[in-house]
Every structure is written in C-alpha cells, then in structure tokens.
C-alpha positions as CSV (number, residue, x, y, z in Angstrom):
1,M,10.8,-11.9,11.2
2,A,14.0,-13.1,9.6
3,T,14.3,-13.5,5.9
4,Q,14.5,-17.0,4.6
5,S,17.8,-18.4,3.6
6,G,18.1,-18.2,-0.2
7,L,16.0,-15.0,-0.7
8,R,17.0,-13.5,-4.0
9,Y,15.5,-11.0,-6.4
10,D,16.6,-10.3,-9.9
11,P,14.5,-7.5,-11.5
12,L,15.4,-8.9,-15.0
13,A,14.0,-12.3,-14.2
14,T,10.8,-13.6,-15.9
15,Y,8.4,-16.1,-14.4
16,S,5.0,-17.2,-15.4
17,V,2.4,-16.1,-12.8
18,T,-0.6,-17.9,-11.2
19,E,-3.5,-15.8,-9.9
20,K,-5.7,-16.8,-7.1
21,D,-8.4,-14.9,-5.1
22,V,-8.5,-15.6,-1.4
23,V,-10.4,-14.2,1.6
24,Y,-8.1,-12.2,3.9
25,L,-10.8,-10.2,5.8
26,S,-14.1,-11.3,7.3
27,T,-15.5,-9.0,10.0
28,D,-19.0,-7.9,10.9
29,G,-20.5,-9.2,7.7
30,A,-17.8,-7.6,5.5
31,V,-15.8,-10.0,3.4
32,R,-12.8,-8.8,1.3
33,Y,-10.5,-10.6,-1.0
34,A,-6.9,-10.5,-1.9
35,R,-5.8,-11.5,-5.4
36,V,-2.5,-13.3,-5.0
37,Y,-0.1,-13.1,-8.0
38,Q,2.4,-16.0,-7.4
39,P,5.5,-16.4,-9.5
40,D,5.8,-20.0,-10.7
41,G,9.2,-20.8,-9.1
42,P,10.7,-22.2,-6.0
43,G,11.3,-18.9,-4.2
44,P,11.4,-17.7,-1.6
45,F,10.2,-14.5,-3.2
46,P,9.8,-11.0,-1.6
47,V,6.2,-10.1,-1.0
48,L,4.3,-6.9,-2.0
49,V,1.0,-5.9,-0.5
50,S,-0.9,-3.7,-3.0
51,V,-3.5,-1.2,-1.8
52,H,-5.9,0.2,-4.4
53,G,-7.2,3.7,-4.9
54,G,-10.7,5.0,-5.6
55,A,-10.9,8.1,-3.4
56,W,-11.6,5.8,-0.4
57,S,-15.0,5.1,-2.0
58,G,-14.4,2.5,-4.7
59,G,-12.0,-0.2,-6.1
60,D,-11.3,-3.7,-5.0
61,H,-8.8,-6.6,-5.3
62,T,-9.1,-6.6,-9.1
63,N,-7.5,-3.2,-9.5
64,N,-4.0,-2.4,-10.8
65,T,-3.6,-5.5,-13.0
66,V,-1.4,-3.4,-15.4
67,T,1.3,-3.2,-12.8
68,S,0.7,-6.2,-10.5
69,G,1.2,-8.9,-13.1
70,P,4.5,-7.6,-14.5
71,I,5.9,-6.9,-11.0
72,A,5.0,-10.5,-10.0
73,A,6.5,-11.9,-13.2
74,S,9.9,-10.5,-12.0
75,G,9.8,-12.7,-8.9
76,V,7.6,-11.0,-6.4
77,V,4.5,-12.4,-4.7
78,V,1.9,-9.6,-5.1
79,M,-1.1,-9.5,-2.9
80,T,-3.6,-7.0,-4.2
81,I,-6.2,-6.4,-1.4
82,G,-9.8,-5.2,-1.6
83,L,-10.7,-2.6,1.0
84,R,-13.9,-1.7,2.8
85,V,-15.0,1.6,1.3
86,A,-16.8,4.8,2.3
87,P,-19.3,6.0,3.2
88,E,-20.3,2.7,4.8
89,F,-16.9,2.3,6.3
90,P,-15.3,5.7,7.3
91,Y,-11.8,6.4,8.5
92,P,-9.8,4.5,9.8
93,A,-11.5,1.5,8.2
94,Q,-9.1,1.3,5.2
95,V,-6.0,1.7,7.4
96,Q,-7.3,-1.2,9.6
97,D,-7.7,-3.3,6.5
98,A,-4.2,-2.5,5.3
99,N,-2.7,-3.2,8.7
100,L,-4.5,-6.6,8.7
101,A,-3.3,-7.4,5.2
102,I,0.3,-6.8,6.1
103,R,0.1,-9.2,9.0
104,W,-1.9,-11.6,6.9
105,A,0.8,-11.5,4.1
106,R,3.6,-12.2,6.6
107,M,1.6,-15.1,8.2
108,H,0.7,-16.7,4.8
109,A,3.8,-15.8,2.8
110,E,5.4,-19.2,2.8
111,K,2.2,-20.8,1.4
112,Y,2.8,-18.8,-1.8
113,N,6.6,-19.3,-1.8
114,G,7.0,-15.8,-0.3
115,D,9.4,-14.7,2.4
116,P,7.7,-13.5,5.6
117,G,10.8,-11.5,6.4
118,A,10.7,-9.4,3.2
119,V,7.2,-7.7,3.0
120,G,6.8,-4.4,1.4
121,G,3.7,-2.4,0.2
122,I,2.6,-0.4,-2.8
123,G,-0.3,2.1,-2.6
124,Y,-2.1,3.9,-5.5
125,S,-3.8,7.3,-5.1
126,S,-6.0,7.1,-1.9
127,G,-4.2,3.8,-1.4
128,G,-1.1,6.0,-1.3
129,H,-2.6,7.6,1.8
130,T,-3.8,4.4,3.4
131,L,-0.5,2.5,3.0
132,P,1.8,5.2,4.5
133,L,-0.5,5.5,7.5
134,A,-0.4,1.8,8.1
135,G,3.4,1.8,7.5
136,M,4.2,4.7,9.7
137,R,1.9,3.7,12.5
138,P,2.1,-0.1,12.5
139,D,1.5,-0.4,16.2
140,D,-1.4,2.0,16.5
141,S,-4.2,0.2,18.4
142,R,-6.9,1.8,16.3
143,Y,-5.3,0.5,13.1
144,S,-4.6,-3.0,14.4
145,A,-8.3,-3.5,15.6
146,H,-8.8,-6.5,13.3
147,E,-7.9,-9.7,15.0
148,L,-5.7,-12.1,13.1
149,V,-6.0,-15.7,14.3
150,D,-3.0,-18.0,13.8
151,P,-4.4,-20.8,11.6
152,K,-2.5,-23.4,13.7
153,Y,-4.9,-22.6,16.5
154,A,-8.1,-21.8,14.6
155,D,-9.9,-24.9,15.7
156,L,-9.5,-24.3,19.4
157,A,-12.6,-23.3,21.4
158,M,-10.7,-20.0,22.2
159,P,-8.6,-19.3,19.0
160,I,-5.2,-17.7,19.8
161,P,-4.6,-14.3,18.1
162,S,-1.5,-14.0,16.1
163,T,1.3,-11.7,17.2
164,T,2.6,-11.3,13.6
165,P,3.9,-7.7,13.2
166,A,2.3,-5.1,10.8
167,K,5.6,-3.3,10.0
168,L,6.6,-2.8,6.4
169,D,10.1,-3.5,5.2
170,W,9.7,-0.8,2.4
171,M,6.8,1.1,0.8
172,I,6.0,2.5,-2.6
173,V,3.4,5.2,-3.1
174,C,2.1,6.1,-6.6
175,W,0.4,9.5,-7.2
176,P,-0.5,9.4,-3.5
177,V,-3.0,11.5,-1.6
178,I,-0.2,12.0,0.9
179,D,-1.7,15.1,2.4
180,S,-5.4,14.4,2.7
181,H,-6.5,17.8,4.0
182,A,-4.4,19.8,1.4
183,R,-5.9,17.7,-1.4
184,Y,-9.4,18.3,0.0
185,E,-8.7,22.1,-0.2
186,V,-7.5,21.6,-3.8
187,A,-10.7,19.7,-4.7
188,R,-12.8,22.5,-3.2
189,V,-11.0,25.2,-5.1
190,N,-11.3,23.2,-8.3
191,N,-15.0,22.5,-7.7
192,S,-14.4,18.8,-7.9
193,E,-17.6,17.7,-6.3
194,R,-16.8,14.0,-6.5
195,L,-13.5,14.3,-4.6
196,V,-15.0,16.7,-2.0
197,T,-17.9,14.4,-1.4
198,N,-15.8,11.2,-1.2
199,T,-13.2,12.8,1.1
200,E,-16.0,14.0,3.4
201,G,-17.7,10.6,3.2
202,Y,-14.5,8.9,4.4
203,F,-13.1,11.3,7.0
204,L,-16.4,12.7,8.2
205,T,-14.6,15.7,9.7
206,E,-11.7,18.0,8.8
207,A,-10.1,17.2,12.1
208,A,-9.8,13.6,11.0
209,M,-8.3,14.7,7.7
210,H,-5.6,16.4,9.7
211,E,-5.1,13.6,12.2
212,G,-4.9,10.8,9.7
213,N,-2.5,12.5,7.4
214,P,1.0,11.2,6.5
215,Q,2.3,14.7,5.8
216,E,1.1,16.1,9.0
217,L,2.5,13.3,11.0
218,L,5.9,14.6,9.9
219,D,4.9,18.2,10.3
220,R,3.9,17.6,13.9
221,G,7.0,15.6,14.7
222,D,5.1,12.5,15.6
223,I,7.2,9.4,16.4
224,V,6.6,7.1,13.4
225,A,8.1,4.2,11.7
226,M,10.0,5.2,8.5
227,P,10.5,2.3,6.1
228,P,12.5,3.1,3.0
229,T,10.1,4.8,0.6
230,L,9.7,5.3,-3.2
231,V,7.3,8.1,-4.3
232,I,6.1,8.1,-7.9
233,H,4.2,11.1,-9.2
234,G,3.3,12.7,-12.6
235,T,4.1,16.4,-13.0
236,A,0.8,17.0,-14.8
237,D,-1.3,15.5,-12.0
238,E,-4.3,17.8,-11.6
239,N,-5.9,15.5,-8.9
240,V,-3.0,15.6,-6.5
241,P,-0.4,18.4,-7.3
242,V,3.1,17.1,-7.6
243,E,4.1,19.7,-5.0
244,H,2.4,17.5,-2.4
245,A,4.7,14.6,-3.3
246,E,7.8,16.9,-3.3
247,R,6.9,18.2,0.1
248,F,6.4,14.8,1.6
249,A,9.7,13.5,0.2
250,S,11.5,16.5,1.6
251,S,9.8,16.2,5.0
252,Y,10.5,12.4,5.2
253,A,14.2,12.9,4.4
254,S,14.5,15.7,6.9
255,A,13.0,13.4,9.6
256,G,15.7,10.8,8.9
257,G,13.8,8.5,6.5
258,S,15.3,7.0,3.3
259,V,13.1,8.3,0.4
260,R,13.3,8.6,-3.4
261,L,11.0,10.7,-5.5
262,E,10.6,9.7,-9.1
263,K,8.8,12.3,-11.2
264,F,7.2,11.4,-14.5
265,E,7.2,14.5,-16.7
266,G,3.9,15.4,-18.3
267,E,2.0,12.4,-16.8
268,P,-1.4,12.8,-15.2
269,H,-2.9,11.2,-12.1
270,G,-3.1,7.4,-12.4
271,F,-0.9,7.4,-15.5
272,A,0.1,3.7,-15.1
273,N,-3.5,2.5,-14.9
274,E,-3.3,1.9,-18.6
275,P,-0.7,0.0,-20.6
276,G,1.9,2.1,-22.3
277,P,5.5,3.4,-22.1
278,A,4.9,5.4,-18.9
279,A,3.5,2.3,-17.2
280,D,6.4,0.2,-18.4
281,R,8.9,2.7,-17.1
282,M,7.1,2.9,-13.7
283,I,7.2,-0.9,-13.4
284,E,11.0,-0.9,-14.1
285,V,11.5,1.8,-11.4
286,V,9.5,-0.3,-8.9
287,K,11.5,-3.4,-9.7
288,Q,14.8,-1.7,-9.3
289,F,13.7,-0.2,-6.0
290,I,12.6,-3.6,-4.7
291,A,16.0,-5.0,-5.8
292,E,17.8,-2.3,-3.8
293,Q,15.8,-3.2,-0.7
294,I,16.5,-6.9,-1.0
295,K,20.2,-6.3,-1.6
296,S,20.4,-4.0,1.4
C-alpha cells in the first residue's frame, strides 16, 4: 500500500491521546481486543502494532501502557493487541493473531487517522518472538489462517476476504525471546520451572521450538522478509541472555537486513515495563527509529 500524501512524523511532537478498545479477532469462540492509542491530530500518522509478552501464556491488550502512551503522544497510532495464550492455544496461534493484527491495522488505519502504507510493529519478550515470525514470514499460509473480511462486503451472503498484506514496514523487538530453543535450554539450566513449563505448553515439542524460531530461520538460510529492525536489550537480562540479541542482530545483518542493536547497560528483562529513566530512554530510541523509517 502506498503511504498517504502528507505523512509526517516528528519525534519531538506532543499530542493528547485517546484510547479505545476494539475487537480485532473473533474466531472459534475466542474474542481478542486491540487497545488503540490515537493521537488527537489530523494525521495521517504512522501505525505501530504492539505485541505483548507473557511467556506465550499471559498478557493482553492492556499491557505495555508505560511505552504505548508516550509513543502514541509523539504522533503514532499504537494498536496494542491481545493474543490467544497457551496452553489452550499452542504454536502457531500467537503468530496467526499477529499476522491478522497487521492486516487489520492496515485495513482500519484511516479510521484512526493512521497511514495504511506505514505500518510497523513492536514486540516485547515472547512478543519479540511472535512479531519477528510474523514479520519474516508474512505470507506463510499457516500464519495467515485467520480470515479478514473487508468491511465493505461484510453484509454479503458470501463475505469477500480481504487481500490486505501482512508485511511490516519495520519492526522493533524489546528483550526478545528471539531464539526460542536456546532460551528453553537456558531456562532448563537455571531450573526456571515457569519458563520451561510455559515454553513446552506453547510449542508442545522441541521440533516446533526449532521450526518457529527467528534465529534459526537465519541459521538455515530460509528465504524471509527482512523489514528494518531495532533490537532493544538489557545487558543484565537473566531471562534472555543479551548474547541472543547480539547473535540475532549479527545474523540479520549478515543476511542482508538493516538492523540496529541498542543495549541498555545493567538493565534486566522487561526494564521498561515500569516508569523511570531507562523506560524514558527506550521510548526516545523507539521514536528516533520510527522517524528514520518514515524519513527513508
């Protein structure tokens, strides 16, 4: 999709923000919401699909308020989505939800003064695993299993599915579980029963941990989409070692992708989940990255 005429983004701008919860997913009895943070201005604004963490087993559309609000206030429509969670919904359920959300965001962007031609994503922790899989495999038939009906034809006896693409124009991953199997091994060594149980509950098998693995997509030389990427990670992360982020950034660059790794010295896993100087700095890094994407 082409960007709208007049798209601008100034990371120093400040807007008031309106929040609204809307249904983006309704399938097989599962209903999930997106919280839309809409800057109160004429736009068109870039759009950011936000994917929460929770070890694939928790979290919803109310997560990540510390970062979503301030990013939106700079002139970005932020759509924070709730995912179906394990063990009820195993892999690739969350990637399917993210794939749908990207298409949904493009389809509905103009309703919220967003630009359907400027849609990026941000993922946190396990959401930093889900988002890259959706971004790197936008056309995977397993991941695009949710049907998105074009609202213009929703009242027809045979509604017409939308052909809106699931590609990301850029992606941001924060303390990501970017190598799902390697983090599983770390959790086993550290006797982290919760992380081991949640990982097994989502993937079911170690083979799935290898197959649905952003790092191993690159290791295998799979043909993947490579949107410009920002990786944010704390050097004191005991949940996901910073070496995982370093390796992914190196592999992504070696495969020809544009990637930037921003390390936060001494910060633990999820360091921007609470207000403070580290969260403030992270927000500024994200805004500058989005500005670079819009400019380019």
